[in-house]
N, CA, C and O of each residue as an XYZ file, in Angstrom:
776
protein
N      13.540     -9.167     40.550
C      14.556     -9.334     39.529
C      14.088    -10.336     38.464
O      14.234    -10.117     37.261
N      13.525    -11.437     38.957
C      13.060    -12.472     38.040
C      11.922    -11.957     37.167
O      11.876    -12.233     35.968
N      11.008    -11.211     37.772
C       9.887    -10.654     37.018
C      10.392     -9.641     35.995
O       9.908     -9.614     34.863
N      11.338     -8.828     36.369
C      11.915     -7.832     35.459
C      12.571     -8.528     34.255
O      12.415     -8.091     33.115
N      13.290     -9.594     34.519
C      13.939    -10.358     33.454
C      12.888    -10.963     32.521
O      13.072    -10.968     31.304
N      11.795    -11.470     33.082
C      10.722    -12.049     32.287
C      10.064    -10.980     31.402
O       9.784    -11.232     30.230
N       9.820     -9.797     31.960
C       9.212     -8.698     31.197
C      10.146     -8.255     30.071
O       9.694     -8.018     28.951
N      11.432     -8.143     30.357
C      12.405     -7.736     29.342
C      12.505     -8.790     28.230
O      12.608     -8.446     27.052
N      12.475    -10.056     28.602
C      12.529    -11.129     27.607
C      11.289    -11.099     26.729
O      11.387    -11.241     25.510
N      10.122    -10.914     27.338
C       8.873    -10.845     26.576
C       8.897     -9.653     25.622
O       8.477     -9.773     24.472
N       9.386     -8.507     26.090
C       9.467     -7.319     25.235
C      10.419     -7.554     24.071
O      10.124     -7.180     22.935
N      11.551     -8.168     24.351
C      12.527     -8.450     23.306
C      11.954     -9.413     22.264
O      12.120     -9.190     21.065
N      11.289    -10.467     22.701
C      10.692    -11.424     21.774
C       9.570    -10.793     20.964
O       9.424    -11.083     19.776
N       8.779     -9.938     21.591
C       7.707     -9.246     20.873
C       8.285     -8.336     19.798
O       7.790     -8.303     18.671
N       9.324     -7.604     20.146
C       9.979     -6.716     19.180
C      10.582     -7.506     18.026
O      10.439     -7.127     16.864
N      11.251     -8.597     18.350
C      11.858     -9.434     17.308
C      10.779    -10.035     16.403
O      10.963    -10.096     15.187
N       9.669    -10.476     16.973
C       8.569    -11.026     16.185
C       7.948     -9.988     15.271
O       7.652    -10.272     14.110
N       7.749     -8.787     15.790
C       7.183     -7.707     14.981
C       8.123     -7.332     13.834
O       7.677     -7.091     12.712
N       9.414     -7.286     14.121
C      10.393     -6.965     13.074
C      10.405     -8.040     12.001
O      10.472     -7.735     10.810
N      10.339     -9.298     12.422
C      10.336    -10.402     11.462
C       9.079    -10.370     10.596
O       9.157    -10.550      9.381
N       7.931    -10.144     11.210
C       6.683    -10.062     10.456
C       6.710     -8.877      9.505
O       6.236     -8.974      8.372
N       7.258     -7.772      9.956
C       7.370     -6.591      9.097
C       8.256     -6.843      7.903
O       7.930     -6.433      6.789
N       9.385     -7.519      8.119
C      10.299     -7.831      7.016
C       9.626     -8.768      6.023
O       9.762     -8.587      4.813
N       8.907     -9.761      6.518
C       8.196    -10.676      5.629
C       7.091     -9.966      4.867
O       6.895    -10.215      3.678
N       6.380     -9.096      5.536
C       5.334     -8.314      4.892
C       5.895     -7.375      3.835
O       5.265     -7.138      2.804
N       7.085     -6.843      4.100
C       7.725     -5.941      3.142
C       8.006     -6.668      1.830
O       7.850     -6.083      0.759
N       8.414     -7.929      1.897
C       8.697     -8.705      0.691
C       7.458     -8.770     -0.203
O       7.546     -8.530     -1.407
N       6.306     -9.093      0.385
C       5.075     -9.191     -0.389
C       4.614     -7.817     -0.877
O       4.132     -7.691     -2.003
N       4.755     -6.797     -0.048
C       4.369     -5.448     -0.452
C       5.237     -4.963     -1.608
O       4.735     -4.343     -2.546
N       6.525     -5.241     -1.543
C       7.442     -4.834     -2.612
C       7.079     -5.539     -3.918
O       7.081     -4.912     -4.977
N       6.771     -6.823     -3.855
C       6.401     -7.579     -5.051
C       5.113     -7.021     -5.660
O       5.005     -6.903     -6.880
N       4.148     -6.682     -4.825
C       2.884     -6.134     -5.319
C       3.095     -4.754     -5.933
O       2.636     -4.496     -7.046
N       3.784     -3.866     -5.220
C       4.022     -2.513     -5.727
C       4.822     -2.544     -7.016
O       4.551     -1.768     -7.932
N       5.795     -3.422     -7.097
C       6.606     -3.524     -8.310
C       5.727     -3.866     -9.504
O       5.926     -3.320    -10.589
N       4.759     -4.760     -9.325
C       3.901     -5.118    -10.448
C       3.066     -3.923    -10.916
O       2.774     -3.819    -12.107
N       2.679     -3.027    -10.019
C       1.958     -1.811    -10.420
C       2.858     -0.961    -11.326
O       2.428     -0.507    -12.386
N       4.098     -0.753    -10.904
C       5.044      0.029    -11.704
C       5.408     -0.687    -13.000
O       5.604     -0.050    -14.035
N       5.499     -2.011    -12.938
C       5.822     -2.784    -14.130
C       4.705     -2.724    -15.166
O       4.983     -2.721    -16.366
N       3.455     -2.675    -14.731
C       2.336     -2.554    -15.676
C       2.427     -1.232    -16.435
O       2.138     -1.166    -17.630
N       2.828     -0.199    -15.732
C       3.008      1.105    -16.373
C       4.121      1.017    -17.434
O       3.963      1.521    -18.546
N       5.232      0.382    -17.084
C       6.333      0.228    -18.042
C       5.915     -0.679    -19.195
O       6.314     -0.443    -20.336
N       5.117     -1.715    -18.919
C       4.644     -2.614    -19.971
C       3.795     -1.849    -20.982
O       3.899     -2.091    -22.184
N       2.958     -0.931    -20.505
C       2.141     -0.109    -21.418
C       3.050      0.698    -22.346
O       2.729      0.881    -23.520
N       4.171      1.175    -21.833
C       5.132      1.913    -22.666
C       5.775      0.985    -23.694
O       5.983      1.381    -24.841
N       6.088     -0.243    -23.294
C       6.664     -1.219    -24.224
C       5.669     -1.533    -25.333
O       6.040     -1.597    -26.505
N       4.402     -1.728    -24.963
C       3.374     -2.011    -25.966
C       3.191     -0.849    -26.932
O       2.816     -1.042    -28.088
N       3.460      0.364    -26.445
C       3.349      1.553    -27.298
C       4.582      1.740    -28.181
O       4.661      2.691    -28.960
N       5.547      0.818    -28.051
C       6.709      0.859    -28.933
C       8.000      1.351    -28.323
O       9.022      1.400    -29.007
N       7.980      1.720    -27.044
C       9.219      2.186    -26.403
C      10.105      0.993    -26.054
O       9.694      0.101    -25.312
N      11.304      0.984    -26.586
C      12.256     -0.104    -26.321
C      12.903      0.094    -24.955
O      13.325      1.199    -24.614
N      12.979     -0.983    -24.175
C      13.684     -0.952    -22.897
C      13.092     -0.021    -21.856
O      13.829      0.551    -21.053
N      11.765      0.142    -21.852
C      11.116      1.007    -20.853
C      11.418      0.481    -19.458
O      11.198     -0.696    -19.174
N      11.917      1.343    -18.592
C      12.266      0.922    -17.231
C      11.136      1.275    -16.270
O      10.548      2.353    -16.362
N      10.832      0.355    -15.338
C       9.724      0.594    -14.412
C      10.016      1.682    -13.374
O       9.084      2.301    -12.862
N      11.268      1.921    -13.062
C      11.696      2.996    -12.173
C      13.064      3.455    -12.670
O      13.770      2.678    -13.314
N      13.446      4.670    -12.394
C      14.657      5.247    -13.007
C      15.942      4.434    -12.811
O      16.779      4.412    -13.714
N      16.122      3.785    -11.698
C      17.361      3.060    -11.421
C      17.280      1.574    -11.797
O      18.217      0.821    -11.531
N      16.185      1.154    -12.402
C      16.014     -0.262    -12.763
C      17.045     -0.675    -13.806
O      17.346      0.079    -14.732
N      17.581     -1.879    -13.645
C      18.524     -2.423    -14.620
C      17.871     -3.534    -15.430
O      18.556     -4.403    -15.967
N      16.551     -3.503    -15.515
C      15.780     -4.473    -16.270
C      14.568     -3.771    -16.864
O      14.253     -2.637    -16.506
N      13.900     -4.457    -17.770
C      12.689     -3.899    -18.373
C      11.729     -5.049    -18.696
O      12.149     -6.204    -18.774
N      10.450     -4.738    -18.883
C       9.465     -5.775    -19.189
C       9.700     -6.379    -20.574
O      10.012     -5.668    -21.530
N       9.544     -7.708    -20.666
C       9.692     -8.398    -21.949
C       8.445     -9.185    -22.343
O       8.323     -9.607    -23.493
N       7.525     -9.387    -21.414
C       6.309    -10.159    -21.708
C       5.310     -9.974    -20.569
O       5.621     -9.415    -19.518
N       4.116    -10.459    -20.818
C       3.075    -10.491    -19.793
C       2.594    -11.929    -19.679
O       2.197    -12.535    -20.674
N       2.628    -12.469    -18.485
C       2.249    -13.854    -18.212
C       0.870    -13.879    -17.560
O       0.634    -13.221    -16.546
N      -0.037    -14.653    -18.164
C      -1.372    -14.809    -17.576
C      -1.696    -16.294    -17.466
O      -1.417    -17.083    -18.369
N      -2.284    -16.642    -16.348
C      -2.784    -18.001    -16.143
C      -4.218    -17.827    -15.641
O      -4.464    -17.825    -14.435
N      -5.159    -17.680    -16.574
C      -6.537    -17.333    -16.203
C      -7.164    -18.247    -15.163
O      -7.883    -17.770    -14.284
N      -6.913    -19.537    -15.240
C      -7.513    -20.479    -14.296
C      -6.992    -20.351    -12.880
O      -7.541    -20.960    -11.961
N      -5.933    -19.564    -12.687
C      -5.333    -19.424    -11.359
C      -5.184    -17.958    -10.944
O      -4.501    -17.659     -9.965
N      -5.819    -17.048    -11.681
C      -5.810    -15.630    -11.320
C      -4.454    -14.954    -11.437
O      -4.198    -13.966    -10.748
N      -3.584    -15.465    -12.295
C      -2.239    -14.912    -12.432
C      -2.197    -13.922    -13.599
O      -2.666    -14.222    -14.697
N      -1.636    -12.752    -13.347
C      -1.408    -11.737    -14.378
C      -0.179    -10.961    -13.931
O      -0.274    -10.084    -13.072
N       0.977    -11.281    -14.510
C       2.238    -10.691    -14.052
C       3.093    -10.253    -15.237
O       3.080    -10.875    -16.299
N       3.821     -9.188    -15.032
C       4.760     -8.694    -16.026
C       6.080     -9.437    -15.843
O       6.570     -9.582    -14.723
N       6.649     -9.908    -16.954
C       7.904    -10.662    -16.949
C       9.051     -9.717    -17.264
O       8.968     -8.916    -18.195
N      10.122     -9.814    -16.483
C      11.287     -8.943    -16.646
C      12.425     -9.651    -17.367
O      12.481    -10.881    -17.394
N      13.318     -8.884    -17.941
C      14.508     -9.414    -18.597
C      15.548     -9.787    -17.544
O      15.800     -9.020    -16.614
N      16.150    -10.968    -17.693
C      17.262    -11.374    -16.820
C      16.817    -12.029    -15.534
O      16.303    -11.354    -14.642
N      17.003    -13.337    -15.421
C      16.528    -14.096    -14.256
C      17.546    -14.101    -13.127
O      18.070    -15.155    -12.769
N      17.829    -12.936    -12.566
C      18.693    -12.852    -11.385
C      17.808    -12.737    -10.147
O      16.629    -12.401    -10.251
N      18.372    -13.014     -8.990
C      17.618    -12.882     -7.744
C      17.105    -11.470     -7.549
O      16.007    -11.264     -7.033
N      17.900    -10.503     -7.960
C      17.521     -9.094     -7.834
C      16.287     -8.802     -8.696
O      15.365     -8.117     -8.252
N      16.273     -9.317     -9.908
C      15.130     -9.095    -10.803
C      13.905     -9.847    -10.313
O      12.798     -9.308    -10.317
N      14.100    -11.109     -9.884
C      12.960    -11.925     -9.456
C      12.320    -11.419     -8.169
O      11.232    -11.871     -7.813
N      12.954    -10.509     -7.474
C      12.323     -9.914     -6.301
C      11.104     -9.089     -6.710
O      10.223     -8.828     -5.891
N      11.057     -8.680     -7.983
C       9.980     -7.812     -8.456
C       8.973     -8.513     -9.357
O       7.883     -7.989     -9.584
N       9.316     -9.677     -9.868
C       8.399    -10.387    -10.747
C       9.074    -11.569    -11.385
O      10.272    -11.782    -11.195
N       8.309    -12.356    -12.154
C       8.929    -13.454    -12.887
C       9.922    -12.887    -13.890
O       9.783    -11.747    -14.332
N      10.928    -13.685    -14.250
C      11.986    -13.172    -15.115
C      12.336    -14.164    -16.218
O      12.264    -15.380    -16.045
N      12.715    -13.600    -17.349
C      13.109    -14.385    -18.517
C      14.588    -14.716    -18.424
O      15.417    -13.826    -18.231
N      14.924    -15.997    -18.561
C      16.314    -16.441    -18.461
C      17.084    -16.051    -19.720
O      16.684    -16.383    -20.836
N      18.185    -15.348    -19.523
C      19.058    -14.988    -20.634
C      19.479    -16.243    -21.381
O      19.758    -17.276    -20.771
N      19.522    -16.150    -22.693
C      19.962    -17.270    -23.508
C      18.843    -18.215    -23.914
O      19.039    -19.045    -24.801
N      17.682    -18.113    -23.293
C      16.559    -18.950    -23.718
C      15.785    -18.195    -24.802
O      16.003    -17.002    -25.014
N      14.884    -18.900    -25.480
C      14.108    -18.293    -26.559
C      13.326    -17.089    -26.040
O      12.911    -17.051    -24.882
N      13.137    -16.120    -26.909
C      12.336    -14.942    -26.557
C      10.908    -15.388    -26.232
O      10.422    -16.368    -26.797
N      10.243    -14.684    -25.337
C       8.866    -15.049    -24.999
C       7.974    -15.149    -26.238
O       7.869    -14.208    -27.025
N       7.342    -16.300    -26.390
C       6.422    -16.530    -27.494
C       7.081    -16.930    -28.799
O       6.382    -17.112    -29.796
N       8.401    -17.077    -28.836
C       9.107    -17.439    -30.064
C       9.326    -18.945    -30.133
O       9.060    -19.672    -29.176
N       9.821    -19.406    -31.299
C      10.206    -20.808    -31.414
C      11.347    -21.088    -30.464
O      12.213    -20.238    -30.258
N      11.355    -22.274    -29.885
C      12.395    -22.646    -28.943
C      11.848    -22.695    -27.533
O      10.646    -22.555    -27.305
N      12.750    -22.897    -26.596
C      12.385    -23.045    -25.193
C      12.558    -21.716    -24.464
O      13.682    -21.270    -24.235
N      11.456    -21.095    -24.106
C      11.458    -19.849    -23.333
C      11.400    -20.231    -21.854
O      10.435    -20.848    -21.403
N      12.439    -19.860    -21.104
C      12.517    -20.224    -19.694
C      12.226    -18.998    -18.843
O      12.869    -17.958    -18.987
N      11.243    -19.136    -17.952
C      10.901    -18.087    -17.003
C      11.122    -18.623    -15.593
O      10.778    -19.767    -15.298
N      11.688    -17.805    -14.736
C      11.933    -18.184    -13.345
C      11.242    -17.193    -12.427
O      11.077    -16.024    -12.774
N      10.838    -17.665    -11.255
C      10.186    -16.802    -10.284
C      10.290    -17.401     -8.899
O      10.586    -18.586     -8.740
N      10.042    -16.564     -7.889
C      10.119    -17.034     -6.511
C       8.890    -17.860     -6.157
O       7.773    -17.526     -6.553
N       9.100    -18.930     -5.416
C       8.051    -19.893     -5.045
C       7.048    -19.327     -4.055
O       5.945    -19.857     -3.925
N       7.415    -18.247     -3.346
C       6.515    -17.719     -2.324
C       5.822    -16.430     -2.754
O       5.056    -15.857     -1.979
N       6.079    -15.965     -3.979
C       5.375    -14.775     -4.481
C       4.801    -15.086     -5.867
O       3.753    -15.723     -5.968
N       5.466    -14.649     -6.918
C       4.906    -14.719     -8.263
C       4.738    -16.122     -8.836
O       3.884    -16.331     -9.697
N       5.532    -17.084     -8.378
C       5.391    -18.439     -8.903
C       4.833    -19.413     -7.865
O       4.987    -20.624     -8.021
N       4.198    -18.917     -6.828
C       3.561    -19.782     -5.843
C       2.448    -20.614     -6.492
O       2.151    -21.717     -6.032
N       1.838    -20.093     -7.551
C       0.740    -20.799     -8.219
C       1.191    -22.078     -8.928
O       0.361    -22.930     -9.245
N       2.490    -22.221     -9.179
C       2.961    -23.405     -9.908
C       2.546    -24.702     -9.223
O       2.269    -25.696     -9.894
N       2.501    -24.699     -7.907
C       2.134    -25.925     -7.182
C       0.730    -26.402     -7.522
O       0.414    -27.578     -7.337
N      -0.121    -25.499     -8.020
C      -1.507    -25.854     -8.332
C      -1.754    -26.144     -9.803
O      -2.861    -26.537    -10.171
N      -0.750    -25.960    -10.653
C      -0.935    -26.233    -12.083
C      -1.068    -27.726    -12.335
O      -0.417    -28.541    -11.682
N      -1.910    -28.065    -13.282
C      -2.109    -29.458    -13.672
C      -2.004    -29.573    -15.188
O      -2.182    -28.588    -15.905
N      -1.719    -30.758    -15.665
C      -1.661    -30.995    -17.104
C      -2.955    -30.509    -17.753
O      -4.053    -30.801    -17.279
N      -2.804    -29.763    -18.843
C      -3.952    -29.224    -19.563
C      -4.311    -27.795    -19.194
O      -5.047    -27.139    -19.931
N      -3.808    -27.295    -18.069
C      -4.094    -25.904    -17.682
C      -3.534    -24.956    -18.739
O      -2.477    -25.207    -19.318
N      -4.252    -23.873    -18.979
C      -3.852    -22.894    -19.976
C      -2.960    -21.803    -19.406
O      -3.142    -21.357    -18.273
N      -1.992    -21.381    -20.216
C      -1.084    -20.284    -19.874
C      -1.004    -19.385    -21.099
O      -0.926    -19.876    -22.226
N      -1.022    -18.073    -20.888
C      -0.891    -17.120    -21.987
C       0.354    -16.285    -21.779
O       0.654    -15.858    -20.664
N       1.069    -16.060    -22.856
C       2.254    -15.214    -22.820
C       2.081    -14.147    -23.894
O       2.061    -14.449    -25.088
N       1.957    -12.896    -23.457
C       1.794    -11.784    -24.393
C       3.148    -11.183    -24.713
O       3.931    -10.862    -23.819
N       3.410    -11.038    -25.992
C       4.668    -10.453    -26.450
C       4.539     -8.934    -26.553
O       3.426     -8.410    -26.538
N       5.662     -8.222    -26.657
C       5.603     -6.760    -26.771
C       4.806     -6.262    -27.977
O       4.269     -5.155    -27.945
N       4.723     -7.075    -29.051
C       3.953     -6.656    -30.231
C       2.456     -6.893    -30.069
O       1.684     -6.648    -30.996
N       2.040     -7.371    -28.888
C       0.623     -7.586    -28.606
C       0.133     -8.984    -28.921
O      -0.974     -9.345    -28.521
N       0.930     -9.791    -29.635
C       0.509    -11.158    -29.944
C       0.500    -11.982    -28.662
O       1.407    -11.889    -27.835
N      -0.544    -12.789    -28.518
C      -0.668    -13.669    -27.358
C      -0.447    -15.104    -27.818
O      -1.134    -15.597    -28.713
N       0.516    -15.763    -27.196
C       0.789    -17.170    -27.481
C       0.194    -17.970    -26.335
O       0.475    -17.709    -25.165
N      -0.631    -18.948    -26.685
C      -1.308    -19.769    -25.683
C      -0.620    -21.126    -25.573
O      -0.269    -21.759    -26.569
N      -0.445    -21.542    -24.328
C       0.220    -22.805    -24.034
C      -0.698    -23.671    -23.176
O      -1.644    -23.182    -22.560
N      -0.395    -24.969    -23.150
C      -1.064    -25.923    -22.267
C       0.009    -26.649    -21.476
O       1.013    -27.093    -22.034
N      -0.210    -26.769    -20.168
C       0.744    -27.487    -19.326
C       0.808    -28.938    -19.786
O      -0.212    -29.616    -19.905
N       2.037    -29.401    -20.044
C       2.250    -30.768    -20.507
C       2.780    -31.668    -19.392
O       2.403    -32.836    -19.296
N       3.664    -31.111    -18.542
C       4.313    -31.947    -17.537
C       4.897    -31.055    -16.448
O       5.085    -29.855    -16.649
N       5.177    -31.647    -15.308
C       5.887    -30.951    -14.231
C       6.631    -31.996    -13.418
O       6.221    -33.153    -13.331
N       7.737    -31.559    -12.825
C       8.482    -32.473    -11.955
C       9.494    -31.701    -11.132
O       9.812    -30.546    -11.418
N       9.990    -32.365    -10.108
C      11.033    -31.825     -9.248
C      12.364    -32.349     -9.763
O      12.517    -33.545    -10.013
N      13.326    -31.445     -9.919
C      14.663    -31.825    -10.397
C      15.713    -31.155     -9.516
O      15.411    -30.222     -8.773
N      16.935    -31.635     -9.608
C      18.051    -30.994     -8.938
C      18.472    -29.777     -9.759
O      18.368    -29.787    -10.985
N      18.944    -28.736     -9.091
C      19.338    -27.520     -9.797
C      20.449    -27.754    -10.819
O      20.632    -26.942    -11.726
N      21.185    -28.843    -10.685
C      22.266    -29.150    -11.618
C      21.748    -29.717    -12.943
O      22.513    -29.836    -13.901
N      20.480    -30.061    -13.007
C      19.913    -30.655    -14.215
C      19.530    -29.557    -15.209
O      18.363    -29.185    -15.333
N      20.531    -29.058    -15.902
C      20.331    -27.916    -16.804
C      19.600    -28.280    -18.087
O      19.226    -27.390    -18.850
N      19.390    -29.559    -18.341
C      18.672    -29.979    -19.538
C      17.257    -29.409    -19.577
O      16.666    -29.304    -20.651
N      16.703    -29.038    -18.415
C      15.319    -28.541    -18.386
C      15.154    -27.279    -19.227
O      14.057    -26.999    -19.712
N      16.224    -26.521    -19.402
C      16.165    -25.306    -20.211
C      16.738    -25.497    -21.598
O      17.034    -24.524    -22.292
N      16.898    -26.760    -22.012
C      17.517    -27.076    -23.297
C      16.682    -26.673    -24.500
O      15.559    -26.186    -24.371
N      17.255    -26.888    -25.656
C      16.638    -26.521    -26.939
C      15.305    -27.233    -27.161
O      15.034    -28.293    -26.596
N      14.494    -26.614    -27.997
C      13.209    -27.189    -28.399
C      12.950    -26.787    -29.845
O      13.250    -25.662    -30.245
N      12.392    -27.708    -30.629
C      12.082    -27.404    -32.027
C      10.870    -26.487    -32.157
O      10.804    -25.661    -33.068
N       9.929    -26.631    -31.258
C       8.721    -25.824    -31.308
C       8.680    -24.857    -30.148
O       9.588    -24.842    -29.317
N       7.630    -24.043    -30.082
C       7.503    -23.122    -28.950
C       7.192    -23.882    -27.661
O       6.168    -24.557    -27.553
N       8.084    -23.759    -26.697
C       7.957    -24.430    -25.405
C       8.157    -23.385    -24.320
O       9.045    -22.538    -24.423
N       7.344    -23.442    -23.294
C       7.472    -22.543    -22.150
C       7.852    -23.374    -20.941
O       7.160    -24.330    -20.593
N       8.964    -23.006    -20.294
C       9.435    -23.708    -19.109
C       9.407    -22.738    -17.935
O      10.030    -21.677    -17.985
N       8.688    -23.101    -16.882
C       8.571    -22.274    -15.676
C       9.335    -22.967    -14.553
O       9.145    -24.160    -14.316
N      10.199    -22.223    -13.860
C      11.075    -22.816    -12.853
C      11.006    -22.023    -11.555
O      11.023    -20.792    -11.567
N      10.928    -22.738    -10.434
C      10.982    -22.106     -9.120
C      11.656    -23.054     -8.127
O      11.838    -24.236     -8.417
N      12.022    -22.536     -6.967
C      12.628    -23.371     -5.932
C      11.602    -24.347     -5.365
O      10.395    -24.116     -5.445
N      12.095    -25.429     -4.796
C      11.243    -26.457     -4.213
C      11.923    -26.983     -2.954
O      13.153    -27.023     -2.921
N      11.208    -27.379     -1.937
C       9.753    -27.425     -1.808
C       9.150    -26.042     -1.546
O       9.827    -25.113     -1.105
N       7.865    -25.949     -1.833
C       7.179    -24.665     -1.703
C       7.108    -24.190     -0.260
O       7.080    -22.986     -0.007
N       7.080    -25.111      0.681
C       6.902    -24.752      2.090
C       8.197    -24.701      2.884
O       8.158    -24.472      4.093
N       9.322    -24.902      2.256
C      10.603    -24.885      2.969
C      10.865    -23.479      3.515
O      10.798    -22.512      2.755
N      11.160    -23.339      4.807
C      11.402    -22.008      5.364
C      12.716    -21.386      4.882
O      12.899    -20.173      4.987
N      13.617    -22.194      4.363
C      14.898    -21.674      3.870
C      14.879    -21.704      2.347
O      14.812    -22.784      1.761
N      14.937    -20.538      1.683
C      14.879    -20.503      0.226
C      16.201    -20.921     -0.414
O      17.252    -20.932      0.226
N      16.110    -21.265     -1.692
C      17.312    -21.493     -2.478
C      17.988    -22.826     -2.304
O      19.190    -22.929     -2.549
N      17.276    -23.848     -1.895
C      17.877    -25.171     -1.761
C      18.241    -25.750     -3.128
O      18.142    -25.052     -4.137
N      18.659    -27.008     -3.171
C      19.134    -27.596     -4.421
C      18.042    -28.083     -5.372
O      18.344    -28.454     -6.506
N      16.793    -28.091     -4.942
C      15.728    -28.630     -5.779
C      14.958    -27.526     -6.491
O      14.815    -26.414     -5.982
N      14.462    -27.863     -7.688
C      13.650    -26.943     -8.477
C      12.376    -27.650     -8.909
O      12.386    -28.841     -9.220
N      11.272    -26.897     -8.925
C      10.008    -27.392     -9.458
C       9.891    -26.810    -10.855
O       9.946    -25.594    -11.033
N       9.730    -27.675    -11.844
C       9.719    -27.248    -13.243
C       8.398    -27.632    -13.894
O       7.916    -28.754    -13.740
N       7.821    -26.682    -14.624
C       6.592    -26.917    -15.387
C       6.915    -26.661    -16.858
O       7.500    -25.636    -17.208
N       6.525    -27.608    -17.712
C       6.684    -27.427    -19.153
C       5.310    -27.256    -19.763
O       4.381    -28.000    -19.448
N       5.185    -26.260    -20.647
C       3.928    -26.022    -21.348
C       4.221    -25.907    -22.842
O       5.158    -25.223    -23.255
N       3.418    -26.575    -23.628
C       3.576    -26.564    -25.079
C       2.561    -25.614    -25.688
O       1.437    -25.491    -25.202
N       2.971    -24.937    -26.769
C       2.068    -24.008    -27.450
C       0.888    -24.773    -28.007
O       1.037    -25.883    -28.519
N      -0.291    -24.171    -27.904
C      -1.480    -24.784    -28.513
C      -1.242    -24.896    -30.013
O      -0.497    -24.105    -30.592
N      -1.866    -25.864    -30.627
C      -1.698    -26.092    -32.072
C      -1.974    -24.806    -32.833
O      -2.991    -24.145    -32.625
N      -1.048    -24.468    -33.716
C      -1.190    -23.260    -34.527
C      -0.702    -22.008    -33.852
O      -0.726    -20.938    -34.460
N      -0.249    -22.103    -32.592
C       0.242    -20.940    -31.862
C       1.757    -20.821    -31.999
O       2.432    -21.784    -32.365
N       2.275    -19.664    -31.710
C       3.711    -19.441    -31.667
C       4.297    -19.201    -33.036
O       3.620    -19.316    -34.058
N       5.568    -18.865    -33.033
C       6.291    -18.625    -34.283
C       7.507    -19.468    -34.319
O       8.263    -19.419    -35.290
C-alpha cells in the first residue's frame, strides 16, 4: 500500500511538473511565433497598409520596430500596452508620443520575454526605433531606475524625442505584476527625431 501510494505520488508530481514546464514553454513559443507573424504585418505597414493585423482576430497592429543592436533585440511594437497585447510583443502606451515623434514615447513589455534585455542596458547603449514611414530614430540610454507603479511621472511630457521603456521588476520574481517597475529612458541622438 505504501509503495503504491509513493508511485502514485511520484506519477502525479511528474505529470504536474511536465504540465507546468509545458505551460511555461508555451509562453515563450507564443511570443516567438507572434513575432514571426508580426514581421509579416510590419512589412504590410511599411508598404502603406494602415492597421495591418498580424492575424485575423487581432485587435492590435504594428506601430514600430524596436532594435537594440548591442543586445540582439529586433522586435515589432504593437499598438496599445495591455497585458493581452504584451503577450505577443512590446507595446506602445496609448496617449504617449507616437514612436519616433517629439515627446515621450512609452513602450511596455514583459520582463521575462521581449523586455528581458532591459536588465543589461547601460547608459550610452544605442536603441533604434523604426517608424512606419521607414525613418529610423536613434536613441542613447540616458538613465534607468526602479520606481513604484504609482509613479506615473515616468511617462510624462517631454520637449524633445524621448523613449521610455517600462517592465515589471524584479526580473527574477516568480510572481509577475508586482508594484515595482524598471524604467529606462533614452534620448534621441543629436539631430534625430521630429
